[in-house]
C-alpha positions as CSV (number, residue, x, y, z in Angstrom):
1,M,0.0,-0.1,-0.1
2,T,1.5,3.2,-1.2
3,Q,1.3,6.4,0.9
4,D,-0.6,9.3,-0.3
5,P,1.7,12.0,-1.7
6,K,0.1,14.8,0.3
7,V,0.4,12.9,3.4
8,R,4.1,12.1,2.5
9,Q,4.7,15.7,1.9
10,L,3.2,16.7,5.2
11,T,5.0,14.0,7.1
12,T,8.3,15.2,5.4
13,G,7.5,18.9,6.1
14,A,7.0,18.0,9.8
15,M,10.3,16.1,9.9
16,M,12.3,18.9,8.2
17,A,10.7,21.6,10.4
18,A,11.8,19.4,13.5
19,M,15.3,19.1,12.0
20,F,15.5,22.9,11.5
21,V,14.5,23.5,15.1
22,L,16.9,21.0,16.2
23,L,19.9,22.4,14.2
24,T,18.8,26.0,15.6
25,L,18.9,24.6,19.2
26,L,22.4,22.9,18.6
27,S,23.7,26.2,17.0
28,S,22.8,27.9,20.3
29,L,25.2,25.9,22.4
30,P,28.8,26.7,23.0
31,V,31.5,25.2,21.0
32,I,29.3,22.8,18.8
33,S,27.6,26.0,17.5
34,L,30.6,26.4,15.3
35,I,29.7,23.3,13.4
36,F,25.8,23.2,13.6
37,T,25.0,26.7,12.7
38,W,26.3,26.2,9.2
39,F,23.8,23.3,8.5
40,I,20.6,25.3,9.7
41,P,19.6,25.8,6.1
42,L,19.9,22.1,5.1
43,P,16.4,20.7,5.9
44,I,14.9,23.7,4.1
45,I,17.1,23.2,1.0
46,L,16.2,19.6,0.8
47,Y,12.4,20.1,1.4
48,V,12.1,23.0,-1.1
49,Y,14.2,21.1,-3.7
50,R,11.9,18.2,-3.5
51,Y,8.5,19.9,-3.3
52,S,8.2,23.8,-3.9
53,W,9.1,27.2,-2.4
54,K,5.5,27.7,-1.2
55,S,5.6,24.5,0.8
56,G,9.0,25.5,2.1
57,L,7.5,28.8,3.3
58,L,5.1,26.9,5.6
59,V,8.0,24.8,7.1
60,I,9.9,28.0,7.6
61,V,7.1,29.7,9.4
62,A,6.4,26.8,11.6
63,G,10.0,26.2,12.5
64,T,10.7,29.8,13.2
65,M,7.7,30.3,15.4
66,V,8.9,27.1,17.5
67,N,12.3,28.6,17.6
68,F,11.0,31.9,18.9
69,L,9.0,30.0,21.8
70,I,12.1,27.9,22.7
71,V,15.2,30.1,22.3
72,G,14.0,33.8,22.0
73,I,13.9,36.6,19.6
74,L,17.5,36.8,18.6
75,A,17.8,33.1,17.8
76,M,14.7,33.1,15.9
77,L,15.8,36.0,13.6
78,I,19.1,34.2,12.9
79,S,17.3,30.9,12.3
80,A,15.0,33.0,9.9
81,L,17.9,34.4,8.0
82,F,19.3,30.7,7.4
83,A,15.9,29.6,6.4
84,I,15.5,32.3,3.8
85,I,19.0,31.4,2.4
86,G,18.0,27.7,2.4
87,L,14.9,28.7,0.5
88,A,16.8,30.5,-2.1
89,I,19.3,27.6,-2.5
90,G,16.5,24.9,-2.6
91,Y,14.5,27.0,-5.2
92,T,17.4,27.4,-7.6
93,L,18.4,23.6,-7.3
94,H,14.7,22.7,-8.0
95,N,15.0,24.9,-11.1
96,K,18.3,23.3,-12.1
97,R,20.1,26.5,-12.2
98,S,23.9,26.9,-12.6
99,K,26.1,27.4,-9.6
100,T,26.8,30.9,-10.3
101,E,22.9,31.5,-10.6
102,V,22.5,29.7,-7.2
103,F,25.3,31.9,-5.8
104,L,23.8,35.1,-7.0
105,A,20.1,34.3,-5.9
106,T,21.4,33.1,-2.4
107,S,23.6,36.3,-2.1
108,L,20.5,38.5,-3.0
109,A,18.4,36.5,-0.4
110,T,21.0,36.9,2.1
111,L,21.2,40.7,1.6
112,V,17.4,41.3,1.8
113,A,16.9,39.0,4.7
114,M,20.0,40.5,6.7
115,A,18.5,43.9,6.1
116,G,15.0,42.7,7.2
117,I,16.3,41.1,10.2
118,I,18.2,44.1,11.4
119,V,15.2,46.2,11.0
120,A,13.0,43.6,12.8
121,Y,15.3,43.3,15.7
122,M,15.5,47.1,16.1
123,Q,11.7,47.2,16.1
124,F,11.3,44.4,18.8
125,T,14.2,45.5,21.1
126,G,14.9,49.2,20.3
127,I,18.5,48.2,19.6
128,N,20.3,49.2,16.4
129,L,22.6,46.3,15.6
130,I,24.8,48.5,13.3
131,T,25.4,51.2,15.7
132,D,25.7,48.9,18.6
133,T,28.5,46.8,16.7
134,L,30.4,50.0,15.9
135,K,30.1,51.1,19.7
136,Q,31.6,47.8,20.7
137,L,34.3,48.1,18.2
138,K,35.2,51.6,19.3
139,S,35.4,50.5,22.8
140,A,37.7,47.5,21.9
141,V,40.0,49.8,19.9
142,Y,40.5,52.2,22.5
143,K,41.1,49.6,25.1
144,N,44.0,48.4,22.9
145,V,45.3,52.0,23.0
146,E,45.2,51.8,26.8
147,L,47.1,48.5,26.9
148,S,49.6,49.8,24.4
149,E,50.2,52.9,26.8
150,Q,50.5,50.5,29.8
151,M,52.9,48.4,28.1
152,A,55.0,51.4,27.0
153,K,55.2,52.7,30.5
154,L,56.4,49.2,31.7
155,T,59.1,49.1,29.0
156,N,59.9,52.7,29.2
157,T,59.3,53.1,25.4
158,K,56.8,55.0,23.3
159,S,53.3,53.6,22.7
160,T,53.1,52.1,19.3
161,F,49.1,52.3,19.1
162,T,48.0,55.9,19.6
163,N,44.6,57.6,19.8
164,E,44.9,59.0,16.5
165,M,45.4,55.5,14.9
166,A,42.4,54.1,16.9
167,A,40.2,57.0,15.6
168,N,41.4,56.4,11.9
169,I,40.5,52.6,12.4
170,V,37.0,53.4,13.9
171,K,36.5,56.0,11.1
172,M,37.5,53.5,8.5
173,F,35.1,50.8,9.7
174,T,32.3,53.5,10.1
175,D,32.6,54.8,6.6
176,T,33.0,51.3,5.0
177,M,30.2,49.6,6.9
178,P,27.6,49.5,4.0
179,A,30.4,47.8,1.7
180,M,31.3,45.4,4.4
181,L,27.6,44.3,5.1
182,F,27.3,44.0,1.3
183,L,30.4,41.9,1.0
184,S,29.5,39.9,4.0
185,T,26.4,38.6,2.4
186,F,28.3,37.3,-0.5
187,I,30.9,35.7,1.8
188,L,28.1,34.1,4.0
189,A,26.3,32.8,0.7
190,W,29.4,31.3,-0.6
191,L,30.3,29.6,2.8
192,L,26.9,28.0,3.1
193,I,26.8,26.8,-0.4
194,T,30.4,25.4,-0.1
195,I,29.6,23.7,3.1
196,N,26.2,22.3,2.3
197,F,26.6,21.1,-1.3
198,P,28.8,18.2,-0.4
199,V,26.2,16.8,2.1
200,I,23.3,17.6,-0.5
201,K,25.4,15.7,-3.1
202,K,25.8,12.7,-0.6
203,L,21.9,12.6,-0.5
204,R,21.8,12.2,-4.1
205,V,20.7,15.8,-4.9
206,P,22.3,16.8,-8.3
207,V,24.4,20.0,-7.5
208,P,26.1,22.3,-10.1
209,K,29.7,23.1,-10.2
210,F,31.4,26.6,-10.3
211,P,33.3,27.3,-13.5
212,P,37.1,27.4,-12.9
213,I,38.3,30.7,-11.3
214,K,40.6,31.1,-14.3
215,D,37.6,31.6,-16.6
216,L,36.3,34.4,-14.5
217,R,35.4,37.5,-16.7
218,L,33.8,40.6,-15.0
219,P,31.7,42.9,-17.3
220,R,33.9,45.7,-18.8
221,M,31.2,48.0,-17.7
222,L,32.6,48.0,-14.3
223,L,35.7,49.8,-15.5
224,L,33.4,52.8,-16.6
225,F,32.0,52.8,-13.1
226,Y,35.6,52.7,-11.6
227,F,36.8,55.6,-13.8
228,A,33.8,57.6,-12.9
229,I,34.5,57.1,-9.2
230,L,38.1,58.3,-9.8
231,L,36.8,61.3,-11.6
232,V,34.4,62.3,-8.6
233,Q,37.4,61.9,-6.3
234,F,39.7,64.3,-8.5
235,I,37.2,66.7,-9.7
236,V,34.5,67.1,-7.1
237,K,36.5,65.9,-4.1
238,P,33.7,65.0,-1.8
239,E,34.0,66.3,1.7
240,D,34.7,63.9,4.6
241,G,31.3,62.7,6.1
242,T,29.0,63.8,3.2
243,Y,26.8,61.3,1.5
244,L,28.7,61.6,-1.8
245,Y,31.9,60.7,0.2
246,L,30.3,57.6,1.6
247,V,29.1,56.6,-1.8
248,Y,32.6,57.1,-3.2
249,V,34.3,55.3,-0.4
250,N,32.1,52.2,-0.5
251,A,31.9,52.0,-4.3
252,Y,35.7,52.4,-4.5
253,L,36.2,49.4,-1.9
254,L,33.8,47.0,-3.7
255,L,35.1,47.7,-7.2
256,S,38.7,47.3,-6.1
257,M,37.8,43.8,-4.4
258,L,36.3,42.8,-7.7
259,F,39.3,43.8,-9.7
260,F,41.4,42.0,-7.2
261,L,39.4,38.9,-7.9
262,Q,39.8,39.6,-11.7
263,G,43.6,39.7,-11.1
264,V,43.6,36.4,-9.1
265,S,41.7,34.9,-12.0
266,F,44.4,36.0,-14.4
267,I,47.2,34.3,-12.1
268,H,45.2,31.1,-12.3
269,F,44.9,31.5,-16.0
270,M,48.7,31.9,-16.5
271,V,49.5,28.9,-14.2
272,A,47.2,26.7,-16.3
273,R,48.4,28.1,-19.4
274,S,51.9,27.1,-18.4
275,E,50.7,23.8,-17.4
276,M,52.0,24.1,-13.9
277,P,50.4,22.2,-10.9
278,K,47.3,23.9,-9.5
279,A,48.9,24.3,-6.1
280,V,51.1,27.0,-7.7
281,A,48.0,29.0,-8.4
282,W,46.8,28.7,-4.8
283,V,50.1,29.6,-3.3
284,A,50.3,32.6,-5.5
285,T,46.8,33.5,-4.6
286,I,48.0,33.7,-0.8
287,F,51.0,35.8,-1.8
288,A,48.5,38.0,-3.9
289,I,46.9,39.2,-0.6
290,P,49.7,41.5,0.7
291,L,50.3,42.6,-2.9
292,N,46.5,43.5,-3.3
293,S,47.3,46.9,-5.0
294,F,49.3,45.4,-7.7
295,I,47.0,42.5,-8.2
296,T,43.8,44.8,-8.5
297,L,45.9,46.9,-11.2
298,L,46.6,43.7,-12.9
299,G,42.8,42.9,-12.9
300,I,42.2,46.4,-14.3
301,I,44.7,45.7,-17.1
302,D,43.4,42.2,-18.0
303,L,39.9,43.4,-18.1
304,G,40.6,46.7,-20.0
305,F,43.1,45.5,-22.6
306,G,42.2,41.8,-22.8
307,L,45.6,40.3,-21.8
308,R,44.2,36.8,-22.2
309,A,43.2,37.5,-26.0
310,L,46.7,38.9,-26.6
311,L,48.2,35.9,-25.1
312,G,46.2,33.8,-27.5
313,D,43.3,32.6,-25.3
314,K,40.5,31.7,-27.8
315,K,37.8,32.0,-25.0
316,T,38.3,35.8,-24.8
317,K,38.4,36.7,-28.5
């Protein structure tokens, strides 16, 4: 006797909701939270992949409400963030999208969910997470100034970490907070995909692969945005603290990081072209980090002048 499909779907939904709640509970415990937090989206991914995003929403709502009753508002909001990410991954897998499309959809879902959760937490508690984070950062930085001064007195030397340095660090983080939040959504999306995909694959769910990093080609339109930002800096010279200044700083940071990735991609391309071991490319990537200014410039040149085409790469012609 075969089980009715609707009954099977409801049973599976209840099991996945229970697993979602269990993973949230485990992620709230010390030490083991470092492992289980990354798998909170897994039951949602599997359920949405097998059925639909509408059915997945019901599982998310049920699981999130139980989380609120058991572990409180903050854990509920965090679990909701991971659930929405799981919904995006499951939906794109269900529709057999490429891994790049999965990544972009997941990043967008993460960005929207994170913004919504920050607003929701502020409405529920009256605490602005961004402002509170910056206050804690400022406190930690200036404590390091005090420690540096105390060490300088003990050793009868000059303090190596001054109030001016601390102020510059706090200002840098304050000015670039929008860009860092934006980047954090992409990093979180990438980590969750990277960690969960091997498990999903073990459960016989077909998962796509990223194209090799050596084939990365950013849109050339980004160069126009980059030069427009440089023109704003040299011609308009936005004043510190103005809205235009914040736009300039954050856009410059984001574009620089993208061009850095393009530069790293070119390194991988050259290693592959020279038929050297892949390990050489990853070692070069590590050394590229302290040389980020040069690698960023390399990425701009590669994108703007088509270095790969000049070197005979047929894919870029």
